[in-house]
C-alpha positions as CSV (number, residue, x, y, z in Angstrom):
1,Q,-22.8,-39.6,22.4
2,V,-23.8,-42.7,24.1
3,Q,-27.3,-42.8,25.6
4,L,-29.6,-45.1,27.3
5,V,-33.1,-43.8,27.2
6,E,-36.0,-45.4,29.3
7,S,-39.6,-44.7,28.6
8,G,-43.0,-46.1,29.3
9,G,-43.3,-45.5,33.0
10,G,-46.4,-43.8,34.8
11,L,-49.0,-44.2,37.6
12,V,-50.9,-47.3,37.4
13,Q,-53.4,-49.0,39.9
14,P,-52.5,-52.2,41.8
15,G,-53.0,-55.3,39.3
16,G,-52.2,-53.0,36.5
17,S,-49.7,-53.4,33.5
18,L,-47.1,-51.1,32.0
19,R,-44.5,-52.1,29.3
20,L,-41.1,-50.2,29.5
21,S,-38.7,-49.5,26.7
22,C,-35.0,-48.8,26.7
23,A,-33.3,-47.5,23.7
24,A,-29.5,-47.7,23.3
25,S,-27.9,-45.2,20.9
26,G,-24.5,-44.2,19.9
27,N,-22.2,-46.1,17.5
28,I,-20.0,-47.6,20.3
29,F,-22.9,-48.5,22.8
30,S,-24.7,-50.0,19.8
31,I,-22.3,-52.6,19.3
32,I,-22.0,-53.1,23.1
33,F,-25.6,-53.7,23.2
34,K,-25.5,-56.4,20.5
35,I,-22.8,-58.3,22.3
36,S,-24.0,-57.8,26.1
37,S,-26.6,-59.1,28.5
38,M,-28.9,-56.3,29.2
39,G,-30.7,-55.9,32.5
40,W,-33.6,-53.9,34.0
41,Y,-32.9,-52.5,37.3
42,R,-34.9,-50.4,39.7
43,R,-34.4,-48.1,42.9
44,A,-37.1,-47.7,45.4
45,P,-37.3,-44.8,47.7
46,G,-34.7,-45.3,50.5
47,K,-33.3,-48.5,48.9
48,E,-30.3,-49.5,46.9
49,R,-30.5,-50.1,43.2
50,E,-31.4,-53.8,42.4
51,L,-31.4,-55.9,39.3
52,V,-34.9,-57.3,38.5
53,A,-34.4,-58.9,35.2
54,A,-31.8,-59.7,32.7
55,I,-31.4,-61.1,29.3
56,T,-28.6,-62.6,27.4
57,V,-27.7,-62.1,23.9
58,R,-29.4,-65.4,23.0
59,G,-32.5,-64.5,24.8
60,T,-31.9,-66.3,28.0
61,T,-33.8,-64.6,31.0
62,N,-33.3,-64.4,34.6
63,Y,-35.5,-62.7,37.3
64,A,-35.5,-61.5,41.0
65,D,-37.9,-63.7,43.1
66,S,-40.0,-60.6,43.8
67,V,-41.0,-60.2,40.0
68,K,-40.7,-63.6,38.8
69,G,-44.2,-64.7,37.1
70,R,-45.1,-61.0,36.7
71,F,-42.5,-59.3,34.7
72,T,-40.9,-60.4,31.2
73,I,-38.0,-59.1,29.7
74,S,-37.2,-59.2,26.1
75,R,-34.9,-57.6,23.5
76,D,-34.7,-56.4,19.8
77,N,-31.1,-56.4,18.8
78,A,-31.9,-54.7,15.2
79,K,-33.5,-51.8,17.0
80,N,-30.9,-51.8,20.2
81,T,-33.9,-51.9,22.5
82,V,-34.9,-53.9,25.5
83,Y,-38.2,-54.2,27.0
84,L,-40.0,-54.9,30.3
85,Q,-43.5,-56.0,30.3
86,M,-44.9,-55.6,33.8
87,N,-48.0,-57.3,34.9
88,S,-49.9,-57.6,38.2
89,L,-48.1,-54.6,39.5
90,K,-48.0,-54.0,43.2
91,P,-47.2,-51.1,45.3
92,E,-43.9,-52.5,46.2
93,D,-42.9,-52.4,42.5
94,T,-42.9,-48.4,42.8
95,A,-39.5,-47.3,42.0
96,V,-37.5,-45.6,39.1
97,Y,-36.5,-48.2,36.5
98,Y,-33.3,-48.2,34.5
99,C,-31.9,-50.2,32.0
100,N,-27.9,-51.1,31.6
101,T,-25.9,-53.9,30.8
102,D,-25.6,-56.8,32.9
103,P,-23.2,-56.4,34.7
104,A,-24.0,-52.8,34.9
105,K,-21.5,-50.1,33.5
106,D,-21.0,-46.7,35.2
107,S,-23.1,-44.8,32.9
108,W,-26.9,-44.7,33.7
109,G,-29.8,-43.2,31.7
110,Q,-32.4,-40.9,33.7
111,G,-34.7,-43.7,34.3
112,T,-38.5,-43.8,34.2
113,Q,-40.6,-43.6,37.2
114,V,-43.2,-46.3,38.1
115,T,-45.8,-45.4,40.5
116,V,-48.1,-48.1,41.7
117,S,-51.1,-46.8,43.7
118,S,-54.7,-46.8,44.2
């Protein structure tokens, strides 16, 4: 069974940090992971899901303007895992965060909730 399992979310004060992880499992998706660009997406309340960070197989990264300079995406192909280091968090970063390939496939994990509030 193919799964994308996100973890690491939580409640944090403005200015704080979190590190999200996403592990891909399943024989087929493990192969797909190793040959695909991966992305972190988020869906804030009342908004569409958006891509916030992406990383190619070779490690080239790209960020949405809203997170540039604060978020860092990385990947460990040996572990089929992609990470999102989030620093200087703002209340507007509050959302459910998901990982997927870039561009995204139809199958999504459950996501991990990030809440930035004092």
